[in-house]
C-alpha positions as CSV (number, residue, x, y, z in Angstrom):
1,M,0.4,-0.1,0.2
2,K,1.4,3.4,-1.1
3,T,2.5,5.8,2.2
4,L,1.9,10.0,2.4
5,N,5.1,11.5,1.4
6,P,5.8,13.0,5.4
7,T,6.2,16.6,4.6
8,A,3.0,16.8,2.0
9,F,0.2,18.9,3.7
10,P,-2.4,15.1,3.9
11,F,0.4,13.8,5.8
12,L,-0.2,16.8,8.3
13,I,-3.9,16.4,8.4
14,L,-3.5,12.9,9.4
15,M,-1.3,13.7,12.3
16,A,-3.9,16.3,13.3
17,L,-6.7,13.7,13.4
18,F,-4.5,11.2,15.3
19,A,-3.6,14.4,17.9
20,A,-7.5,15.2,18.0
21,L,-8.5,11.7,19.7
22,P,-7.9,12.6,23.1
23,P,-9.6,15.6,22.9
24,F,-12.2,14.1,21.5
25,A,-12.4,11.2,23.9
26,L,-12.8,14.2,26.6
27,D,-15.0,16.8,25.0
28,T,-17.6,14.4,23.7
29,Y,-18.0,13.1,27.2
30,T,-18.2,16.3,28.9
31,P,-21.9,17.1,28.0
32,A,-23.3,13.7,29.5
33,I,-21.3,14.5,33.0
34,P,-25.1,15.8,34.1
35,S,-26.8,12.5,32.8
36,M,-24.3,9.8,34.1
37,A,-24.5,12.0,37.5
38,A,-28.0,11.2,37.5
39,E,-27.7,7.5,36.0
40,F,-25.0,6.8,39.2
41,H,-26.8,9.0,42.0
42,L,-23.5,10.8,42.4
43,P,-22.6,14.1,42.7
44,Q,-21.3,15.6,39.0
45,A,-18.0,16.6,41.1
46,R,-17.9,13.3,41.6
47,V,-18.1,12.1,37.7
48,I,-15.1,14.3,37.1
49,L,-12.7,11.5,38.5
50,S,-13.5,9.4,35.4
51,V,-11.3,12.7,33.9
52,S,-8.9,12.5,36.2
53,S,-8.7,8.9,35.7
54,Y,-8.6,8.8,32.1
55,L,-5.9,12.1,32.4
56,M,-3.9,9.3,34.6
57,G,-3.9,6.4,31.4
58,F,-2.8,9.0,29.0
59,A,0.4,9.9,31.4
60,F,0.8,6.2,31.9
61,G,0.2,5.4,28.4
62,M,3.0,8.0,27.4
63,L,5.6,6.7,29.3
64,I,5.1,3.3,27.3
65,W,4.7,4.6,24.0
66,G,7.0,6.3,23.7
67,P,10.8,4.6,24.4
68,L,8.7,1.6,22.5
69,S,8.3,3.9,19.5
70,D,11.7,4.6,19.5
71,V,12.5,0.3,19.7
72,I,10.0,-0.5,17.2
73,G,8.8,2.3,15.0
74,R,5.9,4.2,14.9
75,R,3.7,3.1,12.7
76,L,3.4,-0.4,14.9
77,V,3.1,1.4,18.1
78,I,0.1,3.8,16.6
79,R,-1.5,0.2,15.9
80,L,-1.1,-1.2,19.1
81,G,-2.4,1.5,20.8
82,L,-5.7,2.0,18.2
83,V,-6.3,-1.4,19.3
84,I,-6.2,-1.1,23.2
85,Y,-8.5,2.1,22.7
86,L,-11.3,0.3,20.8
87,I,-11.4,-2.5,23.7
88,A,-11.9,0.3,26.2
89,T,-13.8,2.8,24.7
90,F,-16.3,-0.3,23.9
91,S,-16.2,-1.4,27.8
92,S,-17.0,2.3,28.5
93,A,-19.8,2.8,26.6
94,L,-21.3,-1.1,28.9
95,S,-19.9,0.2,32.2
96,L,-23.1,0.1,34.7
97,H,-21.3,1.9,37.6
98,L,-18.9,5.2,38.1
99,N,-16.2,2.8,39.2
100,E,-16.6,0.7,36.1
101,L,-16.2,3.4,33.8
102,V,-12.9,5.2,36.0
103,F,-11.0,1.7,35.2
104,W,-11.9,1.6,31.5
105,R,-11.7,5.9,30.8
106,F,-7.9,5.2,32.3
107,F,-7.1,1.9,29.6
108,Q,-8.9,3.9,26.7
109,A,-6.7,6.8,27.3
110,I,-3.3,4.5,27.9
111,G,-4.7,3.6,24.3
112,D,-5.2,6.8,22.7
113,S,-2.0,8.3,24.2
114,A,-0.3,6.1,21.3
115,G,-2.0,8.2,18.6
116,V,-1.4,11.6,19.9
117,G,2.5,10.7,21.7
118,V,3.5,9.6,18.0
119,A,2.2,12.1,16.1
120,F,4.4,15.0,17.9
121,T,7.1,12.4,17.5
122,M,7.0,12.0,13.9
123,L,7.0,15.5,13.0
124,R,10.3,16.0,15.2
125,D,11.8,13.3,13.2
126,I,11.4,15.3,10.1
127,Y,11.4,18.9,11.5
128,S,13.2,20.9,13.9
129,G,14.1,24.4,15.2
130,R,11.6,27.5,13.9
131,H,10.3,25.0,11.3
132,L,9.4,22.5,14.3
133,T,7.4,25.1,15.9
134,K,5.4,26.5,12.9
135,I,4.4,23.0,11.9
136,M,3.4,22.3,15.5
137,S,1.1,25.0,15.4
138,T,-0.8,24.0,12.6
139,I,-1.0,20.9,13.6
140,I,-2.7,22.3,16.9
141,A,-4.7,24.9,15.3
142,M,-6.5,22.0,12.9
143,M,-6.4,19.1,15.8
144,M,-8.3,22.1,18.0
145,I,-11.7,22.0,15.8
146,A,-11.8,19.0,17.6
147,P,-12.6,20.8,21.2
148,M,-15.0,23.4,19.4
149,I,-17.3,20.5,17.7
150,A,-17.0,17.3,20.9
151,P,-19.3,19.3,22.8
152,L,-22.0,19.8,20.1
153,I,-21.2,16.1,18.7
154,G,-21.9,15.0,22.4
155,S,-25.2,17.0,23.0
156,L,-26.4,15.7,19.8
157,L,-26.4,12.3,20.7
158,L,-27.7,12.9,24.0
159,I,-30.9,14.1,22.2
160,H,-31.5,11.1,21.3
161,Y,-29.8,8.6,22.3
162,H,-28.0,7.7,26.2
163,W,-24.7,8.4,27.0
164,H,-23.6,5.5,26.2
165,S,-23.7,6.5,22.4
166,V,-20.7,8.8,23.2
167,F,-18.5,6.1,23.6
168,Y,-20.1,4.5,20.2
169,F,-19.5,7.6,18.2
170,L,-15.4,7.5,19.9
171,F,-15.4,3.4,18.9
172,C,-16.6,4.5,15.3
173,Y,-14.0,7.5,15.0
174,G,-11.1,4.9,16.6
175,V,-12.3,2.2,13.7
176,F,-11.7,5.2,11.3
177,L,-8.2,6.1,12.5
178,M,-7.3,2.5,12.3
179,G,-7.7,2.5,9.0
180,V,-6.3,5.2,7.9
181,S,-3.2,4.0,10.2
182,F,-2.1,2.1,6.9
183,F,-1.3,5.3,4.7
184,L,1.3,6.3,7.2
185,P,4.8,6.3,6.4
186,E,7.3,5.1,9.0
187,T,9.5,7.9,9.9
188,L,12.1,6.1,12.0
189,S,14.6,4.3,10.0
190,F,16.1,1.4,11.3
191,N,19.5,2.6,11.7
192,N,18.3,5.3,14.3
193,R,16.3,2.6,16.1
194,I,17.6,2.0,19.9
195,K,18.0,-1.6,21.5
196,V,15.5,-2.4,24.1
197,R,18.5,-1.9,26.9
198,S,19.0,1.3,25.7
199,V,15.6,2.9,26.7
200,L,16.4,3.2,30.6
201,S,20.1,5.1,29.7
202,Q,17.8,7.4,27.2
203,Y,15.8,8.1,30.4
204,V,18.8,9.1,32.3
205,I,20.4,11.0,29.6
206,H,16.6,13.2,29.2
207,F,16.8,13.7,32.9
208,S,20.2,14.9,33.2
209,N,19.1,17.5,30.7
210,K,18.4,20.8,32.5
211,Q,17.4,22.5,29.4
212,F,14.6,19.8,28.4
213,L,13.8,19.0,32.0
214,L,12.8,23.2,32.8
215,L,10.7,23.1,29.1
216,A,8.6,19.8,29.7
217,L,7.6,21.4,33.3
218,C,6.7,25.0,31.7
219,V,4.8,22.8,29.5
220,S,3.4,20.5,32.1
221,L,2.2,23.6,34.0
222,S,0.8,25.1,31.4
223,F,-1.4,22.2,30.1
224,A,-2.6,21.6,33.9
225,A,-4.0,25.5,34.1
226,T,-5.2,24.6,30.6
227,F,-6.9,21.6,31.7
228,S,-8.3,23.0,35.0
229,F,-10.6,24.9,33.0
230,I,-11.6,22.1,30.5
231,S,-12.3,19.5,33.4
232,S,-14.7,22.4,35.0
233,A,-16.2,24.0,32.4
234,S,-19.6,21.9,32.3
235,V,-20.0,21.7,36.0
236,I,-19.4,25.9,36.0
237,Y,-21.9,26.2,32.9
238,M,-24.4,23.9,33.8
239,S,-24.5,24.0,37.1
240,I,-23.2,26.8,38.2
241,Y,-24.4,29.7,35.4
242,H,-28.0,26.9,34.5
243,L,-27.1,27.0,31.4
244,N,-28.6,23.6,28.8
245,K,-26.4,21.6,27.1
246,F,-26.3,23.7,23.5
247,S,-25.6,27.0,25.7
248,Y,-22.7,25.1,27.2
249,S,-21.2,23.5,23.9
250,A,-21.5,26.9,22.2
251,L,-19.6,28.4,24.9
252,F,-16.8,25.6,24.7
253,A,-16.2,25.9,21.3
254,F,-15.4,30.1,21.3
255,N,-12.6,28.9,23.7
256,G,-11.8,26.4,20.8
257,L,-12.1,30.0,19.0
258,A,-9.2,31.1,21.1
259,I,-7.4,28.2,21.2
260,I,-6.8,28.1,17.2
261,A,-6.3,31.9,17.3
262,G,-3.3,31.4,20.0
263,S,-2.0,28.6,17.6
264,L,-2.0,30.9,14.3
265,T,-0.4,33.5,16.2
266,L,2.5,31.2,17.5
267,R,2.8,30.6,13.6
268,A,3.4,33.9,13.1
269,L,5.1,34.9,15.7
270,S,7.9,32.5,15.2
271,A,9.2,33.3,12.5
272,H,10.6,36.6,13.4
273,K,10.6,36.7,17.4
274,S,12.4,34.5,19.7
275,P,10.7,31.6,21.6
276,L,11.8,34.0,25.4
277,F,9.5,36.6,23.8
278,I,6.6,34.7,22.9
279,Q,6.5,33.3,26.6
280,T,6.9,36.6,27.9
281,L,3.7,37.8,25.8
282,G,1.6,34.5,26.7
283,L,2.2,34.5,30.3
284,S,1.6,37.9,30.6
285,I,-1.3,37.5,28.7
286,F,-2.3,34.4,31.1
287,C,-2.0,36.4,34.5
288,L,-3.5,39.3,33.4
289,S,-6.4,38.2,32.4
290,D,-7.1,35.6,34.9
291,I,-6.6,38.7,37.6
292,V,-8.7,40.4,36.0
293,L,-11.3,37.5,35.8
294,L,-10.7,36.8,39.6
295,V,-11.9,40.4,40.3
296,V,-15.0,40.8,38.4
297,L,-15.8,37.1,39.9
298,V,-15.6,38.4,43.5
299,I,-17.6,41.5,42.5
300,S,-20.3,40.0,40.1
301,P,-20.3,36.4,40.3
302,H,-22.7,35.1,37.4
303,H,-22.4,36.9,34.5
304,W,-21.5,34.1,31.9
305,P,-20.6,36.1,29.2
306,I,-18.2,38.4,31.4
307,F,-16.4,34.7,32.2
308,T,-16.8,33.4,28.8
309,A,-14.8,36.3,27.2
310,L,-12.0,36.2,29.7
311,I,-11.7,32.8,29.7
312,S,-10.7,32.6,26.3
313,V,-8.3,35.5,26.9
314,T,-6.4,33.2,29.0
315,T,-6.8,29.6,26.8
316,F,-5.1,31.8,24.0
317,G,-2.0,33.1,26.5
318,L,-1.5,29.7,27.2
319,C,-1.8,28.3,23.7
320,L,1.4,31.0,22.9
321,L,3.1,28.8,26.3
322,I,1.9,25.5,25.1
323,G,3.1,25.3,21.8
324,S,6.1,27.9,22.5
325,F,7.7,25.2,25.2
326,M,6.7,22.4,23.9
327,S,9.0,22.6,20.6
328,G,11.4,24.1,23.2
329,A,11.3,21.3,24.9
330,M,11.8,18.6,21.6
331,N,14.4,20.9,19.7
332,S,16.8,20.4,23.3
333,V,17.3,16.9,22.0
334,S,19.1,15.3,19.3
335,A,18.0,11.8,19.7
336,A,15.3,9.3,21.1
337,F,12.5,11.5,20.1
338,G,9.8,9.3,21.3
339,T,11.4,9.0,24.8
340,A,11.8,12.4,25.4
341,T,8.0,13.0,23.8
342,S,6.7,10.5,26.4
343,I,8.4,12.4,29.0
344,V,7.1,15.6,28.4
345,N,3.4,14.1,27.9
346,S,3.5,12.0,30.9
347,S,4.2,15.2,32.8
348,R,1.8,17.1,31.0
349,N,-1.0,15.0,32.1
350,L,0.1,13.9,35.7
351,L,0.1,17.6,36.2
352,G,-3.2,18.0,34.4
353,S,-4.6,14.8,36.7
354,F,-3.7,16.7,39.7
355,S,-5.4,19.5,38.5
356,S,-8.5,17.8,37.5
357,M,-8.9,16.4,40.9
358,L,-8.4,19.2,42.4
359,M,-11.3,20.8,40.3
360,S,-13.5,18.0,41.1
361,I,-13.2,19.1,45.0
362,V,-13.5,23.0,45.2
363,I,-16.0,23.3,42.1
364,V,-19.0,23.9,43.9
365,H,-20.7,27.2,43.8
366,S,-18.3,29.4,42.2
367,A,-15.9,30.0,39.0
368,I,-13.5,31.7,41.6
369,P,-11.6,28.4,42.9
370,L,-10.9,28.2,39.1
371,M,-8.8,31.7,38.5
372,I,-7.1,30.8,42.4
373,I,-5.3,27.5,40.7
374,Q,-4.9,28.9,37.3
375,L,-2.9,32.0,39.1
376,S,-1.0,29.4,41.2
377,F,0.1,27.7,37.9
378,C,0.4,31.4,36.4
379,I,3.2,31.9,39.8
380,G,4.8,28.3,39.0
381,I,5.4,29.3,35.2
382,A,6.4,32.9,35.8
383,S,9.0,31.5,38.3
384,L,10.5,28.8,35.7
385,L,11.0,30.9,33.2
386,Y,12.5,33.5,35.7
387,V,15.4,30.7,35.3
388,L,15.3,30.2,31.4
389,R,15.7,33.4,31.1
390,P,19.2,34.1,31.7
391,M,20.2,30.6,30.0
392,S,18.8,31.0,26.9
393,L,17.8,27.9,26.4
394,A,14.3,28.0,24.3
395,V,15.0,27.8,20.6
């Protein structure tokens, strides 16, 4: 079977489709949280634990698939991951209790982490430097169509069917990806593959790379800040602001536009501005919008249009940070890109899981806790950026 040219645009579209699987798995599901909470006779905040288990599974999966792709190649890892994803997704649809759902969501994430992790690794196989930043921002812009339309798809399914239908949709998407995976080229030559016994040594090399670790931690904190909103958005809009599923889906899609705008802005800026400039700009936008939103919520906590507008500005700033930090982290390593990607994605999803669990505890009557948590991540990013600044490490 003829495979795609890895530098052609159709290849980038396929990379975006694989990278979009986790956003679909997360955001198609969120409109169903109230229905699931009612069926399981549990508070909605408890059902968010299934989001946390997904993130934990994603982090765990990345630790496996990244190094494995450095050993056996990229394509086979994607297909192995999809097999696990399909089994776990179908089993999630059949879950009768929250504990079952939490269990299968963990393995669903292990499976779909292969696609997104290897997709970005394949990009690093082909591109480097500023070109890598531009390509990554393009992929992110394309894949962010998923969180824009996913809640709407979930809401439409819930009108006509039960919440189980969301997982049947995700199962069909996985079947589609399995089919198109046979058109993917192998971007890791046999000469560049590492031995199984060398995996541990590659981890040691990456963990001794201060530049890489600092940038990976910056990615993780930025992602955790983003996910503190994503994981709690359905509760904020539908329980606190008392909006219906379609209103929530539309407002969530509006936030997706901010992500696309951030990705395209990153692509434009990366051509002539330094990574440090982009990171400082993104951090400034993130922090200032969060502070303004916190003040607004304290004064007038029930105006969802203001909340939506300002949280989108926050998301725009975070998008600049995530893309720039991710590109810098990958440019800071010269080999074993799969292992490096696994470290970055595992750490970001562990912190994302932590922020999700934290939100399941504190989000009850107001969105103010969200802003406090995001500002704490902002302080952490600013501290790391202060350390990185004199080192001039980001590429």
